[in-house]
Backbone as JSON, one array per atom type, in Angstrom:
{
  "sequence": "MLPFLQNRDAQAVQRQRVADNFPGSDAYYNYVLTLFGQGWDQHRFRFSTKGELLPDWGQECANSH",
  "N": [[0.4, -0.85, 0.11], [1.99, 1.25, 0.06], [3.31, 2.24, -1.45], [1.74, 3.92, -3.05], [1.04, 5.68, -1.37], [1.27, 8.9, -2.11], [1.59, 10.9, 0.01], [3.91, 12.91, 2.46], [2.89, 12.88, 5.41], [0.61, 10.16, 5.72], [1.87, 8.09, 4.97], [3.23, 7.8, 7.32], [2.14, 7.6, 8.83], [0.7, 4.96, 7.86], [3.34, 3.67, 8.69], [4.26, 3.47, 10.91], [1.3, 2.23, 12.35], [2.23, 0.22, 11.01], [4.5, -0.22, 13.09], [3.47, 0.39, 15.44], [1.26, -2.43, 15.52], [2.77, -5.53, 14.86], [2.69, -8.18, 13.84], [2.38, -10.9, 15.96], [4.2, -13.64, 17.1], [2.88, -16.44, 16.03], [1.78, -15.66, 13.99], [2.24, -17.12, 11.69], [1.78, -16.19, 8.22], [1.37, -13.47, 8.22], [3.15, -11.81, 9.33], [5.49, -12.96, 7.55], [4.55, -11.33, 5.33], [4.74, -8.63, 6.39], [6.9, -8.21, 7.34], [7.92, -9.01, 4.23], [6.56, -6.42, 3.28], [8.04, -3.63, 4.53], [11.08, -4.09, 4.07], [10.7, -3.64, 1.44], [9.86, -1.64, 1.58], [11.63, 0.03, 2.83], [13.96, -0.14, 1.3], [14.92, -2.06, 0.34], [15.5, -4.44, -1.08], [14.09, -4.38, -4.74], [12.0, -5.19, -7.15], [12.98, -5.44, -11.09], [12.45, -4.82, -14.41], [11.14, -7.43, -15.16], [10.66, -8.67, -13.87], [12.07, -9.85, -12.12], [13.72, -10.62, -9.33], [15.65, -8.1, -7.15], [17.96, -7.41, -5.04], [19.65, -5.38, -2.62], [22.2, -5.89, -1.61], [24.01, -4.28, -0.52], [23.04, -3.08, 2.51], [22.81, -3.64, 5.41], [20.92, -5.61, 8.38], [18.33, -4.68, 10.1], [17.61, -5.55, 13.89], [13.44, -5.05, 14.0], [12.66, -5.41, 16.22]],
  "CA": [[0.2, 0.21, 0.14], [3.38, 2.7, 0.47], [3.39, 3.27, -2.92], [0.55, 4.71, -3.29], [0.5, 6.24, -1.28], [1.85, 10.29, -2.05], [1.32, 12.2, 1.27], [4.32, 11.54, 2.82], [2.19, 12.24, 6.1], [0.02, 8.89, 5.11], [2.94, 7.04, 4.17], [4.4, 7.75, 8.01], [0.8, 7.53, 9.25], [0.69, 3.33, 8.0], [4.6, 2.91, 8.96], [3.34, 3.34, 12.66], [0.3, 1.47, 12.11], [2.51, -1.62, 11.18], [4.98, -1.39, 14.26], [2.37, -0.41, 16.84], [0.52, -3.61, 15.28], [3.12, -6.83, 14.25], [2.19, -9.97, 14.27], [2.92, -12.11, 17.08], [5.14, -14.69, 16.35], [1.96, -17.22, 15.81], [0.71, -15.51, 13.12], [3.31, -16.68, 10.45], [1.07, -15.17, 7.67], [1.33, -11.75, 8.52], [3.9, -12.12, 10.01], [6.61, -13.06, 6.74], [4.1, -10.31, 5.0], [4.91, -7.84, 7.2], [8.48, -8.8, 6.64], [8.5, -8.67, 2.82], [6.55, -5.06, 3.02], [9.22, -3.05, 5.38], [12.34, -4.93, 3.05], [10.13, -3.38, 0.69], [9.7, -0.04, 2.04], [13.46, 0.35, 3.54], [14.77, 0.11, -0.39], [15.89, -3.35, 0.09], [14.88, -5.32, -2.55], [13.18, -3.77, -5.73], [11.44, -5.77, -9.27], [12.75, -5.32, -12.26], [10.66, -4.61, -15.37], [11.01, -8.93, -16.15], [9.77, -8.98, -12.39], [13.3, -10.35, -10.64], [13.93, -10.38, -7.75], [16.96, -7.19, -7.21], [18.11, -7.21, -3.77], [20.33, -4.53, -2.01], [23.43, -6.71, -0.35], [24.82, -3.46, 0.78], [23.14, -2.98, 3.83], [23.18, -3.9, 6.8], [20.06, -6.06, 8.87], [18.15, -4.2, 11.68], [16.19, -5.89, 14.47], [12.37, -4.78, 14.57], [12.64, -4.73, 17.79]],
  "C": [[0.38, 1.33, -0.14], [3.61, 3.04, -0.84], [2.39, 3.5, -3.23], [0.09, 5.64, -2.78], [1.65, 8.15, -1.41], [3.29, 10.66, -1.26], [2.76, 11.47, 2.05], [3.63, 11.25, 4.68], [1.46, 10.88, 6.27], [1.03, 8.32, 5.31], [3.56, 6.85, 6.52], [3.56, 7.54, 9.19], [0.57, 5.55, 9.91], [2.39, 3.08, 9.25], [3.65, 3.19, 10.28], [2.92, 2.37, 13.09], [1.22, 0.17, 12.75], [3.77, -1.73, 12.52], [4.44, -0.81, 14.86], [1.57, -1.79, 16.56], [1.52, -4.96, 14.74], [2.96, -7.51, 15.06], [2.75, -10.1, 15.52], [3.15, -13.04, 16.53], [4.17, -15.99, 15.88], [1.14, -17.25, 14.82], [1.62, -15.57, 11.6], [2.95, -16.12, 8.68], [1.96, -14.05, 7.25], [2.36, -11.73, 8.91], [5.51, -11.96, 8.49], [5.48, -11.66, 5.66], [4.42, -9.3, 4.81], [6.71, -7.52, 6.92], [9.7, -7.97, 5.32], [7.63, -7.0, 2.72], [7.76, -3.53, 3.4], [10.73, -3.54, 4.61], [11.91, -3.57, 2.1], [10.48, -1.31, 0.44], [10.96, 0.94, 2.3], [14.34, -0.44, 2.53], [15.71, -1.41, -0.36], [16.15, -4.37, -0.74], [14.35, -4.46, -3.95], [13.01, -5.34, -6.59], [11.98, -5.1, -10.62], [11.78, -5.04, -12.87], [10.61, -5.74, -15.36], [10.31, -9.57, -14.3], [11.15, -9.77, -11.55], [13.54, -9.75, -9.94], [15.74, -9.58, -7.25], [17.12, -6.42, -5.02], [19.03, -6.45, -3.1], [21.59, -5.12, -1.06], [24.59, -5.81, 0.38], [24.15, -3.0, 2.15], [22.9, -4.26, 4.52], [21.86, -4.27, 7.18], [19.75, -5.02, 10.13], [16.99, -5.22, 12.57], [14.88, -4.95, 14.4], [12.4, -4.11, 15.73], [13.17, -4.92, 19.17]]
}
């Protein structure tokens, strides 16, 4: 959803909502989707025009919690 939000304030609200409602360890599907979304939002990867995954190997991982 974040790519469609052009307003920076709206993006900040959604990022905070995710941080405040991070899925529990028993919610595997939601947990994986959240990590995937956060990785994209933090520019850890992109997709090529052919749909190929383009990871940014230069960034260090940060702990979410």
